[in-house]
Structure formats: C-alpha cells, structure tokens
N, CA and C atoms of all chains as a GROMACS GRO file, in nm:
protein
  570
    1UNK      N    1  -3.753   1.538   0.201
    1UNK     CA    2  -3.847   1.454   0.124
    1UNK      C    3  -3.776   1.396   0.003
    2UNK      N    4  -3.801   1.270  -0.020
    2UNK     CA    5  -3.736   1.196  -0.129
    2UNK      C    6  -3.779   1.251  -0.266
    3UNK      N    7  -3.683   1.276  -0.353
    3UNK     CA    8  -3.715   1.319  -0.489
    3UNK      C    9  -3.754   1.197  -0.572
    4UNK      N   10  -3.848   1.218  -0.666
    4UNK     CA   11  -3.881   1.106  -0.755
    4UNK      C   12  -3.785   1.106  -0.875
    5UNK      N   13  -3.796   1.004  -0.959
    5UNK     CA   14  -3.700   0.983  -1.068
    5UNK      C   15  -3.691   1.106  -1.160
    6UNK      N   16  -3.806   1.164  -1.186
    6UNK     CA   17  -3.808   1.281  -1.276
    6UNK      C   18  -3.737   1.400  -1.212
    7UNK      N   19  -3.762   1.422  -1.086
    7UNK     CA   20  -3.698   1.533  -1.014
    7UNK      C   21  -3.546   1.513  -1.007
    8UNK      N   22  -3.503   1.388  -0.991
    8UNK     CA   23  -3.359   1.359  -0.987
    8UNK      C   24  -3.295   1.389  -1.122
    9UNK      N   25  -3.359   1.347  -1.231
    9UNK     CA   26  -3.305   1.372  -1.364
    9UNK      C   27  -3.298   1.522  -1.391
   10UNK      N   28  -3.399   1.592  -1.348
   10UNK     CA   29  -3.401   1.738  -1.364
   10UNK      C   30  -3.286   1.803  -1.285
   11UNK      N   31  -3.263   1.754  -1.162
   11UNK     CA   32  -3.156   1.808  -1.079
   11UNK      C   33  -3.019   1.780  -1.142
   12UNK      N   34  -3.003   1.660  -1.198
   12UNK     CA   35  -2.873   1.622  -1.255
   12UNK      C   36  -2.834   1.713  -1.371
   13UNK      N   37  -2.933   1.765  -1.443
   13UNK     CA   38  -2.902   1.856  -1.555
   13UNK      C   39  -2.828   1.981  -1.507
   14UNK      N   40  -2.852   2.016  -1.381
   14UNK     CA   41  -2.786   2.136  -1.325
   14UNK      C   42  -2.663   2.099  -1.243
   15UNK      N   43  -2.624   1.972  -1.249
   15UNK     CA   44  -2.509   1.926  -1.168
   15UNK      C   45  -2.405   1.858  -1.256
   16UNK      N   46  -2.330   1.936  -1.333
   16UNK     CA   47  -2.228   1.875  -1.418
   16UNK      C   48  -2.130   1.793  -1.336
   17UNK      N   49  -2.095   1.674  -1.389
   17UNK     CA   50  -2.000   1.588  -1.321
   17UNK      C   51  -2.067   1.480  -1.237
   18UNK      N   52  -2.196   1.500  -1.205
   18UNK     CA   53  -2.267   1.406  -1.118
   18UNK      C   54  -2.351   1.310  -1.202
   19UNK      N   55  -2.358   1.186  -1.154
   19UNK     CA   56  -2.446   1.086  -1.216
   19UNK      C   57  -2.527   1.019  -1.104
   20UNK      N   58  -2.627   0.943  -1.144
   20UNK     CA   59  -2.702   0.861  -1.050
   20UNK      C   60  -2.641   0.722  -1.051
   21UNK      N   61  -2.594   0.674  -0.936
   21UNK     CA   62  -2.533   0.541  -0.928
   21UNK      C   63  -2.578   0.474  -0.798
   22UNK      N   64  -2.636   0.356  -0.811
   22UNK     CA   65  -2.685   0.283  -0.693
   22UNK      C   66  -2.777   0.370  -0.607
   23UNK      N   67  -2.865   0.444  -0.674
   23UNK     CA   68  -2.962   0.531  -0.605
   23UNK      C   69  -2.898   0.642  -0.522
   24UNK      N   70  -2.774   0.675  -0.559
   24UNK     CA   71  -2.708   0.787  -0.491
   24UNK      C   72  -2.655   0.885  -0.595
   25UNK      N   73  -2.641   1.011  -0.557
   25UNK     CA   74  -2.568   1.107  -0.642
   25UNK      C   75  -2.421   1.073  -0.629
   26UNK      N   76  -2.354   1.063  -0.741
   26UNK     CA   77  -2.217   1.010  -0.744
   26UNK      C   78  -2.129   1.100  -0.829
   27UNK      N   79  -2.014   1.136  -0.774
   27UNK     CA   80  -1.916   1.209  -0.855
   27UNK      C   81  -1.775   1.161  -0.820
   28UNK      N   82  -1.693   1.145  -0.921
   28UNK     CA   83  -1.553   1.107  -0.903
   28UNK      C   84  -1.466   1.221  -0.954
   29UNK      N   85  -1.370   1.262  -0.873
   29UNK     CA   86  -1.286   1.376  -0.910
   29UNK      C   87  -1.139   1.338  -0.895
   30UNK      N   88  -1.059   1.377  -0.992
   30UNK     CA   89  -0.914   1.359  -0.981
   30UNK      C   90  -0.848   1.495  -0.963
   31UNK      N   91  -0.762   1.503  -0.866
   31UNK     CA   92  -0.687   1.625  -0.838
   31UNK      C   93  -0.543   1.607  -0.883
   32UNK      N   94  -0.465   1.715  -0.864
   32UNK     CA   95  -0.324   1.710  -0.903
   32UNK      C   96  -0.248   1.606  -0.820
   33UNK      N   97  -0.273   1.607  -0.692
   33UNK     CA   98  -0.201   1.518  -0.600
   33UNK      C   99  -0.282   1.503  -0.471
   34UNK      N  100  -0.225   1.434  -0.374
   34UNK     CA  101  -0.297   1.411  -0.248
   34UNK      C  102  -0.324   1.542  -0.175
   35UNK      N  103  -0.225   1.630  -0.172
   35UNK     CA  104  -0.242   1.755  -0.097
   35UNK      C  105  -0.361   1.835  -0.151
   36UNK      N  106  -0.374   1.837  -0.284
   36UNK     CA  107  -0.486   1.911  -0.342
   36UNK      C  108  -0.619   1.840  -0.312
   37UNK      N  109  -0.618   1.707  -0.323
   37UNK     CA  110  -0.740   1.631  -0.293
   37UNK      C  111  -0.784   1.655  -0.149
   38UNK      N  112  -0.689   1.652  -0.057
   38UNK     CA  113  -0.728   1.668   0.084
   38UNK      C  114  -0.767   1.812   0.116
   39UNK      N  115  -0.707   1.907   0.046
   39UNK     CA  116  -0.749   2.047   0.064
   39UNK      C  117  -0.896   2.063   0.028
   40UNK      N  118  -0.934   2.001  -0.084
   40UNK     CA  119  -1.075   2.003  -0.122
   40UNK      C  120  -1.160   1.937  -0.013
   41UNK      N  121  -1.114   1.822   0.036
   41UNK     CA  122  -1.192   1.750   0.138
   41UNK      C  123  -1.210   1.834   0.265
   42UNK      N  124  -1.107   1.906   0.302
   42UNK     CA  125  -1.116   1.989   0.423
   42UNK      C  126  -1.224   2.096   0.405
   43UNK      N  127  -1.226   2.157   0.286
   43UNK     CA  128  -1.328   2.260   0.262
   43UNK      C  129  -1.468   2.196   0.258
   44UNK      N  130  -1.477   2.081   0.192
   44UNK     CA  131  -1.606   2.012   0.183
   44UNK      C  132  -1.653   1.963   0.320
   45UNK      N  133  -1.558   1.927   0.406
   45UNK     CA  134  -1.593   1.882   0.541
   45UNK      C  135  -1.659   1.995   0.620
   46UNK      N  136  -1.605   2.114   0.605
   46UNK     CA  137  -1.660   2.228   0.678
   46UNK      C  138  -1.799   2.263   0.624
   47UNK      N  139  -1.814   2.257   0.493
   47UNK     CA  140  -1.945   2.280   0.432
   47UNK      C  141  -2.045   2.175   0.482
   48UNK      N  142  -2.000   2.050   0.489
   48UNK     CA  143  -2.087   1.940   0.532
   48UNK      C  144  -2.135   1.961   0.676
   49UNK      N  145  -2.043   2.006   0.758
   49UNK     CA  146  -2.077   2.027   0.899
   49UNK      C  147  -2.176   2.144   0.912
   50UNK      N  148  -2.151   2.250   0.836
   50UNK     CA  149  -2.243   2.365   0.839
   50UNK      C  150  -2.383   2.324   0.795
   51UNK      N  151  -2.389   2.239   0.689
   51UNK     CA  152  -2.518   2.194   0.637
   51UNK      C  153  -2.577   2.078   0.717
   52UNK      N  154  -2.500   2.027   0.811
   52UNK     CA  155  -2.537   1.904   0.882
   52UNK      C  156  -2.579   1.795   0.783
   53UNK      N  157  -2.502   1.784   0.679
   53UNK     CA  158  -2.529   1.682   0.575
   53UNK      C  159  -2.393   1.636   0.522
   54UNK      N  160  -2.370   1.505   0.533
   54UNK     CA  161  -2.234   1.453   0.512
   54UNK      C  162  -2.232   1.347   0.403
   55UNK      N  163  -2.129   1.348   0.322
   55UNK     CA  164  -2.121   1.249   0.214
   55UNK      C  165  -2.061   1.117   0.264
   56UNK      N  166  -2.076   1.014   0.181
   56UNK     CA  167  -1.990   0.896   0.191
   56UNK      C  168  -1.882   0.920   0.088
   57UNK      N  169  -1.758   0.922   0.132
   57UNK     CA  170  -1.654   0.952   0.033
   57UNK      C  171  -1.528   0.871   0.056
   58UNK      N  172  -1.469   0.835  -0.056
   58UNK     CA  173  -1.349   0.752  -0.059
   58UNK      C  174  -1.236   0.835  -0.118
   59UNK      N  175  -1.123   0.833  -0.052
   59UNK     CA  176  -1.005   0.903  -0.104
   59UNK      C  177  -0.894   0.802  -0.131
   60UNK      N  178  -0.845   0.802  -0.253
   60UNK     CA  179  -0.728   0.721  -0.289
   60UNK      C  180  -0.628   0.815  -0.356
   61UNK      N  181  -0.527   0.854  -0.281
   61UNK     CA  182  -0.426   0.948  -0.327
   61UNK      C  183  -0.489   1.075  -0.386
   62UNK      N  184  -0.488   1.091  -0.518
   62UNK     CA  185  -0.541   1.216  -0.576
   62UNK      C  186  -0.688   1.205  -0.618
   63UNK      N  187  -0.751   1.092  -0.587
   63UNK     CA  188  -0.891   1.072  -0.626
   63UNK      C  189  -0.985   1.087  -0.507
   64UNK      N  190  -1.100   1.150  -0.532
   64UNK     CA  191  -1.206   1.154  -0.433
   64UNK      C  192  -1.335   1.107  -0.501
   65UNK      N  193  -1.397   1.007  -0.443
   65UNK     CA  194  -1.518   0.946  -0.499
   65UNK      C  195  -1.630   0.968  -0.398
   66UNK      N  196  -1.731   1.042  -0.443
   66UNK     CA  197  -1.835   1.089  -0.351
   66UNK      C  198  -1.969   1.022  -0.382
   67UNK      N  199  -2.036   0.973  -0.277
   67UNK     CA  200  -2.173   0.924  -0.289
   67UNK      C  201  -2.258   0.999  -0.190
   68UNK      N  202  -2.372   1.044  -0.239
   68UNK     CA  203  -2.459   1.129  -0.159
   68UNK      C  204  -2.599   1.071  -0.154
   69UNK      N  205  -2.652   1.062  -0.035
   69UNK     CA  206  -2.789   1.017  -0.018
   69UNK      C  207  -2.840   1.073   0.114
   70UNK      N  208  -2.972   1.068   0.130
   70UNK     CA  209  -3.031   1.117   0.256
   70UNK      C  210  -3.088   0.999   0.332
   71UNK      N  211  -3.022   0.968   0.445
   71UNK     CA  212  -3.063   0.848   0.518
   71UNK      C  213  -3.203   0.863   0.578
   72UNK      N  214  -3.240   0.987   0.613
   72UNK     CA  215  -3.371   1.006   0.678
   72UNK      C  216  -3.487   0.970   0.584
   73UNK      N  217  -3.471   0.997   0.452
   73UNK     CA  218  -3.581   0.964   0.360
   73UNK      C  219  -3.548   0.844   0.272
   74UNK      N  220  -3.433   0.779   0.298
   74UNK     CA  221  -3.390   0.662   0.220
   74UNK      C  222  -3.391   0.688   0.070
   75UNK      N  223  -3.336   0.801   0.031
   75UNK     CA  224  -3.331   0.834  -0.111
   75UNK      C  225  -3.255   0.964  -0.129
   76UNK      N  226  -3.270   1.022  -0.246
   76UNK     CA  227  -3.205   1.150  -0.274
   76UNK      C  228  -3.304   1.262  -0.244
   77UNK      N  229  -3.257   1.362  -0.171
   77UNK     CA  230  -3.345   1.473  -0.133
   77UNK      C  231  -3.286   1.604  -0.184
   78UNK      N  232  -3.362   1.711  -0.162
   78UNK     CA  233  -3.314   1.845  -0.197
   78UNK      C  234  -3.184   1.879  -0.126
   79UNK      N  235  -3.165   1.821  -0.009
   79UNK     CA  236  -3.042   1.850   0.067
   79UNK      C  237  -2.919   1.795  -0.007
   80UNK      N  238  -2.936   1.681  -0.072
   80UNK     CA  239  -2.825   1.626  -0.151
   80UNK      C  240  -2.794   1.716  -0.270
   81UNK      N  241  -2.900   1.760  -0.336
   81UNK     CA  242  -2.881   1.846  -0.454
   81UNK      C  243  -2.813   1.977  -0.413
   82UNK      N  244  -2.857   2.034  -0.302
   82UNK     CA  245  -2.798   2.160  -0.255
   82UNK      C  246  -2.650   2.141  -0.217
   83UNK      N  247  -2.619   2.029  -0.154
   83UNK     CA  248  -2.479   1.998  -0.117
   83UNK      C  249  -2.395   1.987  -0.244
   84UNK      N  250  -2.445   1.913  -0.343
   84UNK     CA  251  -2.370   1.892  -0.468
   84UNK      C  252  -2.351   2.025  -0.542
   85UNK      N  253  -2.451   2.111  -0.538
   85UNK     CA  254  -2.438   2.241  -0.604
   85UNK      C  255  -2.327   2.324  -0.540
   86UNK      N  256  -2.327   2.326  -0.408
   86UNK     CA  257  -2.224   2.406  -0.339
   86UNK      C  258  -2.085   2.346  -0.362
   87UNK      N  259  -2.077   2.214  -0.358
   87UNK     CA  260  -1.949   2.147  -0.379
   87UNK      C  261  -1.900   2.169  -0.523
   88UNK      N  262  -1.990   2.170  -0.617
   88UNK     CA  263  -1.949   2.197  -0.756
   88UNK      C  264  -1.884   2.335  -0.769
   89UNK      N  265  -1.934   2.431  -0.693
   89UNK     CA  266  -1.872   2.565  -0.694
   89UNK      C  267  -1.728   2.557  -0.642
   90UNK      N  268  -1.709   2.480  -0.535
   90UNK     CA  269  -1.574   2.462  -0.480
   90UNK      C  270  -1.485   2.391  -0.584
   91UNK      N  271  -1.540   2.287  -0.645
   91UNK     CA  272  -1.460   2.206  -0.740
   91UNK      C  273  -1.422   2.287  -0.864
   92UNK      N  274  -1.501   2.388  -0.897
   92UNK     CA  275  -1.471   2.465  -1.017
   92UNK      C  276  -1.337   2.539  -1.005
   93UNK      N  277  -1.288   2.553  -0.882
   93UNK     CA  278  -1.156   2.614  -0.861
   93UNK      C  279  -1.044   2.517  -0.894
   94UNK      N  280  -1.076   2.386  -0.890
   94UNK     CA  281  -0.972   2.284  -0.904
   94UNK      C  282  -0.970   2.220  -1.041
   95UNK      N  283  -1.090   2.185  -1.093
   95UNK     CA  284  -1.092   2.096  -1.211
   95UNK      C  285  -1.162   2.161  -1.330
   96UNK      N  286   0.988  -0.348   0.000
   96UNK     CA  287   0.987  -0.491  -0.033
   96UNK      C  288   0.865  -0.557   0.030
   97UNK      N  289   0.802  -0.641  -0.046
   97UNK     CA  290   0.678  -0.706  -0.003
   97UNK      C  291   0.704  -0.801   0.114
   98UNK      N  292   0.620  -0.789   0.217
   98UNK     CA  293   0.632  -0.882   0.330
   98UNK      C  294   0.565  -1.015   0.294
   99UNK      N  295   0.620  -1.125   0.346
   99UNK     CA  296   0.554  -1.254   0.323
   99UNK      C  297   0.447  -1.276   0.431
  100UNK      N  298   0.371  -1.384   0.416
  100UNK     CA  299   0.256  -1.409   0.504
  100UNK      C  300   0.297  -1.413   0.651
  101UNK      N  301   0.411  -1.474   0.679
  101UNK     CA  302   0.457  -1.486   0.817
  101UNK      C  303   0.493  -1.348   0.875
  102UNK      N  304   0.561  -1.268   0.794
  102UNK     CA  305   0.599  -1.133   0.839
  102UNK      C  306   0.474  -1.047   0.864
  103UNK      N  307   0.372  -1.064   0.780
  103UNK     CA  308   0.248  -0.988   0.798
  103UNK      C  309   0.181  -1.029   0.930
  104UNK      N  310   0.171  -1.158   0.956
  104UNK     CA  311   0.110  -1.205   1.081
  104UNK      C  312   0.186  -1.154   1.203
  105UNK      N  313   0.318  -1.153   1.190
  105UNK     CA  314   0.401  -1.103   1.299
  105UNK      C  315   0.378  -0.953   1.320
  106UNK      N  316   0.366  -0.879   1.212
  106UNK     CA  317   0.340  -0.734   1.222
  106UNK      C  318   0.203  -0.708   1.284
  107UNK      N  319   0.102  -0.787   1.246
  107UNK     CA  320  -0.034  -0.765   1.296
  107UNK      C  321  -0.042  -0.781   1.448
  108UNK      N  322   0.045  -0.864   1.504
  108UNK     CA  323   0.045  -0.882   1.649
  108UNK      C  324   0.078  -0.752   1.722
  109UNK      N  325   0.152  -0.666   1.654
  109UNK     CA  326   0.190  -0.538   1.715
  109UNK      C  327   0.098  -0.425   1.669
  110UNK      N  328  -0.009  -0.459   1.598
  110UNK     CA  329  -0.099  -0.357   1.544
  110UNK      C  330  -0.244  -0.382   1.587
  111UNK      N  331  -0.275  -0.356   1.714
  111UNK     CA  332  -0.412  -0.379   1.760
  111UNK      C  333  -0.512  -0.300   1.675
  112UNK      N  334  -0.624  -0.366   1.642
  112UNK     CA  335  -0.728  -0.300   1.562
  112UNK      C  336  -0.720  -0.332   1.414
  113UNK      N  337  -0.603  -0.378   1.369
  113UNK     CA  338  -0.581  -0.404   1.226
  113UNK      C  339  -0.599  -0.552   1.195
  114UNK      N  340  -0.654  -0.577   1.076
  114UNK     CA  341  -0.664  -0.714   1.026
  114UNK      C  342  -0.613  -0.716   0.882
  115UNK      N  343  -0.595  -0.836   0.832
  115UNK     CA  344  -0.560  -0.853   0.691
  115UNK      C  345  -0.690  -0.877   0.614
  116UNK      N  346  -0.720  -0.792   0.516
  116UNK     CA  347  -0.844  -0.808   0.439
  116UNK      C  348  -0.814  -0.777   0.293
  117UNK      N  349  -0.844  -0.870   0.206
  117UNK     CA  350  -0.817  -0.853   0.062
  117UNK      C  351  -0.671  -0.812   0.035
  118UNK      N  352  -0.580  -0.877   0.105
  118UNK     CA  353  -0.437  -0.850   0.088
  118UNK      C  354  -0.395  -0.708   0.125
  119UNK      N  355  -0.478  -0.644   0.208
  119UNK     CA  356  -0.441  -0.510   0.257
  119UNK      C  357  -0.452  -0.508   0.409
  120UNK      N  358  -0.376  -0.418   0.471
  120UNK     CA  359  -0.398  -0.392   0.613
  120UNK      C  360  -0.526  -0.309   0.624
  121UNK      N  361  -0.614  -0.350   0.714
  121UNK     CA  362  -0.749  -0.294   0.718
  121UNK      C  363  -0.785  -0.258   0.862
  122UNK      N  364  -0.836  -0.137   0.880
  122UNK     CA  365  -0.888  -0.100   1.012
  122UNK      C  366  -1.012  -0.014   0.995
  123UNK      N  367  -1.111  -0.040   1.078
  123UNK     CA  368  -1.234   0.041   1.079
  123UNK      C  369  -1.245   0.108   1.214
  124UNK      N  370  -1.269   0.238   1.215
  124UNK     CA  371  -1.275   0.312   1.339
  124UNK      C  372  -1.403   0.394   1.344
  125UNK      N  373  -1.467   0.393   1.460
  125UNK     CA  374  -1.583   0.480   1.482
  125UNK      C  375  -1.547   0.589   1.580
  126UNK      N  376  -1.580   0.712   1.542
  126UNK     CA  377  -1.554   0.828   1.626
  126UNK      C  378  -1.686   0.877   1.686
  127UNK      N  379  -1.675   0.984   1.767
  127UNK     CA  380  -1.795   1.039   1.831
  127UNK      C  381  -1.891   1.095   1.727
  128UNK      N  382  -1.834   1.166   1.631
  128UNK     CA  383  -1.917   1.232   1.529
  128UNK      C  384  -1.829   1.265   1.408
  129UNK      N  385  -1.885   1.334   1.310
  129UNK     CA  386  -1.810   1.366   1.190
  129UNK      C  387  -1.690   1.456   1.220
  130UNK      N  388  -1.711   1.555   1.306
  130UNK     CA  389  -1.602   1.650   1.333
  130UNK      C  390  -1.480   1.577   1.390
  131UNK      N  391  -1.505   1.481   1.479
  131UNK     CA  392  -1.394   1.407   1.537
  131UNK      C  393  -1.329   1.316   1.432
  132UNK      N  394  -1.412   1.252   1.349
  132UNK     CA  395  -1.357   1.165   1.243
  132UNK      C  396  -1.269   1.246   1.148
  133UNK      N  397  -1.317   1.364   1.112
  133UNK     CA  398  -1.240   1.442   1.015
  133UNK      C  399  -1.116   1.504   1.079
  134UNK      N  400  -1.123   1.532   1.208
  134UNK     CA  401  -1.002   1.580   1.278
  134UNK      C  402  -0.893   1.474   1.272
  135UNK      N  403  -0.932   1.351   1.298
  135UNK     CA  404  -0.836   1.241   1.283
  135UNK      C  405  -0.781   1.236   1.141
  136UNK      N  406  -0.870   1.246   1.042
  136UNK     CA  407  -0.826   1.236   0.903
  136UNK      C  408  -0.727   1.348   0.867
  137UNK      N  409  -0.751   1.466   0.920
  137UNK     CA  410  -0.660   1.578   0.891
  137UNK      C  411  -0.520   1.547   0.944
  138UNK      N  412  -0.514   1.492   1.066
  138UNK     CA  413  -0.384   1.459   1.123
  138UNK      C  414  -0.319   1.345   1.044
  139UNK      N  415  -0.398   1.245   1.009
  139UNK     CA  416  -0.346   1.132   0.932
  139UNK      C  417  -0.302   1.176   0.792
  140UNK      N  418  -0.370   1.275   0.736
  140UNK     CA  419  -0.333   1.326   0.602
  140UNK      C  420  -0.193   1.387   0.606
  141UNK      N  421  -0.166   1.462   0.712
  141UNK     CA  422  -0.035   1.527   0.724
  141UNK      C  423   0.074   1.423   0.745
  142UNK      N  424   0.045   1.323   0.828
  142UNK     CA  425   0.140   1.213   0.848
  142UNK      C  426   0.165   1.141   0.716
  143UNK      N  427   0.060   1.119   0.639
  143UNK     CA  428   0.072   1.048   0.510
  143UNK      C  429   0.160   1.125   0.414
  144UNK      N  430   0.142   1.256   0.413
  144UNK     CA  431   0.220   1.338   0.322
  144UNK      C  432   0.368   1.340   0.363
  145UNK      N  433   0.392   1.348   0.492
  145UNK     CA  434   0.531   1.345   0.541
  145UNK      C  435   0.598   1.212   0.506
  146UNK      N  436   0.522   1.104   0.519
  146UNK     CA  437   0.576   0.972   0.488
  146UNK      C  438   0.574   0.941   0.339
  147UNK      N  439   0.511   1.026   0.260
  147UNK     CA  440   0.485   0.998   0.119
  147UNK      C  441   0.425   0.858   0.102
  148UNK      N  442   0.328   0.831   0.187
  148UNK     CA  443   0.259   0.701   0.183
  148UNK      C  444   0.114   0.726   0.225
  149UNK      N  445   0.022   0.692   0.136
  149UNK     CA  446  -0.116   0.737   0.153
  149UNK      C  447  -0.212   0.618   0.156
  150UNK      N  448  -0.311   0.626   0.242
  150UNK     CA  449  -0.407   0.515   0.252
  150UNK      C  450  -0.516   0.527   0.145
  151UNK      N  451  -0.591   0.417   0.128
  151UNK     CA  452  -0.723   0.424   0.066
  151UNK      C  453  -0.819   0.431   0.184
  152UNK      N  454  -0.899   0.534   0.191
  152UNK     CA  455  -0.988   0.543   0.307
  152UNK      C  456  -1.123   0.599   0.271
  153UNK      N  457  -1.220   0.543   0.340
  153UNK     CA  458  -1.361   0.577   0.320
  153UNK      C  459  -1.412   0.641   0.448
  154UNK      N  460  -1.480   0.752   0.435
  154UNK     CA  461  -1.541   0.817   0.550
  154UNK      C  462  -1.693   0.822   0.531
  155UNK      N  463  -1.764   0.770   0.629
  155UNK     CA  464  -1.910   0.780   0.631
  155UNK      C  465  -1.947   0.834   0.768
  156UNK      N  466  -1.978   0.962   0.771
  156UNK     CA  467  -2.011   1.035   0.895
  156UNK      C  468  -1.904   1.013   1.003
  157UNK      N  469  -1.933   0.930   1.104
  157UNK     CA  470  -1.835   0.914   1.212
  157UNK      C  471  -1.744   0.793   1.194
  158UNK      N  472  -1.754   0.727   1.078
  158UNK     CA  473  -1.672   0.608   1.052
  158UNK      C  474  -1.558   0.637   0.956
  159UNK      N  475  -1.443   0.581   0.982
  159UNK     CA  476  -1.332   0.585   0.887
  159UNK      C  477  -1.283   0.442   0.866
  160UNK      N  478  -1.282   0.401   0.740
  160UNK     CA  479  -1.242   0.265   0.705
  160UNK      C  480  -1.116   0.275   0.619
  161UNK      N  481  -1.008   0.217   0.670
  161UNK     CA  482  -0.876   0.237   0.610
  161UNK      C  483  -0.825   0.107   0.548
  162UNK      N  484  -0.775   0.116   0.425
  162UNK     CA  485  -0.705   0.004   0.362
  162UNK      C  486  -0.567   0.052   0.321
  163UNK      N  487  -0.469  -0.030   0.352
  163UNK     CA  488  -0.330   0.009   0.331
  163UNK      C  489  -0.258  -0.097   0.248
  164UNK      N  490  -0.191  -0.052   0.146
  164UNK     CA  491  -0.111  -0.143   0.065
  164UNK      C  492   0.000  -0.059  -0.002
  165UNK      N  493   0.101  -0.128  -0.053
  165UNK     CA  494   0.210  -0.058  -0.121
  165UNK      C  495   0.204  -0.092  -0.270
  166UNK      N  496   0.168   0.009  -0.348
  166UNK     CA  497   0.148  -0.017  -0.492
  166UNK      C  498   0.278  -0.056  -0.561
  167UNK      N  499   0.390   0.000  -0.512
  167UNK     CA  500   0.517  -0.028  -0.580
  167UNK      C  501   0.557  -0.175  -0.572
  168UNK      N  502   0.525  -0.242  -0.461
  168UNK     CA  503   0.562  -0.384  -0.450
  168UNK      C  504   0.440  -0.476  -0.461
  169UNK      N  505   0.324  -0.418  -0.489
  169UNK     CA  506   0.199  -0.495  -0.503
  169UNK      C  507   0.175  -0.587  -0.384
  170UNK      N  508   0.187  -0.531  -0.266
  170UNK     CA  509   0.163  -0.609  -0.146
  170UNK      C  510   0.178  -0.518  -0.025
  171UNK      N  511   0.191  -0.581   0.090
  171UNK     CA  512   0.210  -0.507   0.213
  171UNK      C  513   0.360  -0.497   0.241
  172UNK      N  514   0.405  -0.377   0.272
  172UNK     CA  515   0.548  -0.355   0.296
  172UNK      C  516   0.570  -0.297   0.436
  173UNK      N  517   0.695  -0.281   0.472
  173UNK     CA  518   0.729  -0.219   0.600
  173UNK      C  519   0.671  -0.078   0.611
  174UNK      N  520   0.656  -0.012   0.497
  174UNK     CA  521   0.601   0.125   0.500
  174UNK      C  522   0.456   0.125   0.548
  175UNK      N  523   0.381   0.020   0.510
  175UNK     CA  524   0.243   0.010   0.558
  175UNK      C  525   0.240  -0.013   0.709
  176UNK      N  526   0.327  -0.101   0.754
  176UNK     CA  527   0.332  -0.131   0.897
  176UNK      C  528   0.371  -0.007   0.977
  177UNK      N  529   0.469   0.067   0.927
  177UNK     CA  530   0.514   0.188   0.997
  177UNK      C  531   0.402   0.294   0.999
  178UNK      N  532   0.330   0.306   0.888
  178UNK     CA  533   0.216   0.400   0.882
  178UNK      C  534   0.112   0.360   0.986
  179UNK      N  535   0.076   0.232   0.988
  179UNK     CA  536  -0.028   0.184   1.081
  179UNK      C  537   0.016   0.203   1.226
  180UNK      N  538   0.145   0.183   1.254
  180UNK     CA  539   0.194   0.203   1.391
  180UNK      C  540   0.179   0.348   1.434
  181UNK      N  541   0.217   0.440   1.344
  181UNK     CA  542   0.207   0.582   1.380
  181UNK      C  543   0.060   0.623   1.394
  182UNK      N  544  -0.024   0.573   1.304
  182UNK     CA  545  -0.168   0.607   1.310
  182UNK      C  546  -0.232   0.549   1.436
  183UNK      N  547  -0.189   0.431   1.478
  183UNK     CA  548  -0.243   0.375   1.603
  183UNK      C  549  -0.212   0.464   1.722
  184UNK      N  550  -0.095   0.528   1.720
  184UNK     CA  551  -0.064   0.621   1.830
  184UNK      C  552  -0.162   0.739   1.828
  185UNK      N  553  -0.192   0.789   1.709
  185UNK     CA  554  -0.289   0.899   1.697
  185UNK      C  555  -0.426   0.851   1.745
  186UNK      N  556  -0.465   0.732   1.701
  186UNK     CA  557  -0.599   0.680   1.735
  186UNK      C  558  -0.614   0.655   1.884
  187UNK      N  559  -0.504   0.629   1.952
  187UNK     CA  560  -0.515   0.600   2.096
  187UNK      C  561  -0.569   0.721   2.173
  188UNK      N  562  -0.559   0.840   2.112
  188UNK     CA  563  -0.618   0.959   2.176
  188UNK      C  564  -0.771   0.961   2.165
  189UNK      N  565  -0.822   0.889   2.066
  189UNK     CA  566  -0.965   0.898   2.034
  189UNK      C  567  -1.046   0.780   2.084
  190UNK      N  568  -0.990   0.658   2.064
  190UNK     CA  569  -1.075   0.539   2.084
  190UNK      C  570  -1.019   0.446   2.192
   0.00000   0.00000   0.00000
C-alpha cells in the first residue's frame, strides 16, 4: 500500500542517507573503488531477491545511485522502507 | 586514444546490439529475470576489473543498460570497443 507524504517523511527520519527524489527513495553512495562498490551490490542483489523487491540502480565505478519505488502501488510502500533499512545496515560496514 | 567518427562507425559494425548514444557506446539488454541480469553483471564486473575499464550501467529488474566511454581521452577508445566485444561474447550465452 502506498505511503502518504506524512508517512514518507516519518520513514525518512529513520533512514539516514536517503532522500525523496522524483517520488522515489533515493540514496547515492561512494565506495573506495569499483570492487568495493560491486561487493556491496552483490550483497544487495541477494537481499533484493530474498525480499522479491528490486531497486533501480546505477553504478559508475565507485558510485552506486539507488532509486526505490513500488511499481504495484505506483508509489513508495513499506516494502521500500524495509529494503532501505536493511541496506543501510549493510552500508554501515562500508561508509 | 580517442576514435574518430569513422572509426566508431567501423567498430559498431562488428558490435551487434550496440549503438552510439550521447557520444557513448550504448547497449540495452533484457534478461529472463533479475537473477539472470545480475549473474551477467557479476561476470561483466570481473571482466571490467581485469581490464581496469568500467562501464556506467543501470539495472532495473531484468534490464541492464550500459554506457561506455573512456574518461581519460573524453571519448570512445579502443578499450571501449574491446570491452564491448568481450561482453558481447558473454551476452551471446543469454540473449
């Protein structure tokens, strides 16, 4: 179910590093190098598959730019927030 | 060294699936699902690291959209063409 504006703002308070951009949860991360960036992506890929929820993400060398939305409800849902929370735990090892 | 327009057109003839877009070599690929798309990306990541030449790439579920350019010469170089040739061999297993 699509979160409303207030629920999204409330969720963002618990998601350091994330902002709302173009109606998606958005985070940009810089790693040490490509190998570290892709290591993160491999772990996030497995998490995404387990959750059956996948990001739109762009990788440019050591940068990973993530956009998250729920296509089924055409907005941001609890599934996006839960994905971002788990990914933030992974990212805390790197950045 | 930066390839000129004629050299790029000549290279593209040997690179099925690739086009010139925004002064970059560009290819969009659709896989069966996310797992297959990310399997390709893992193999391409290792090739990129071995070649010390890395793409800009976007993944959205089963889609991978690749842009290739050489930052050192601010254009398309032989290294981009060689990367695309090797990646096309990998892609021939999938698509």
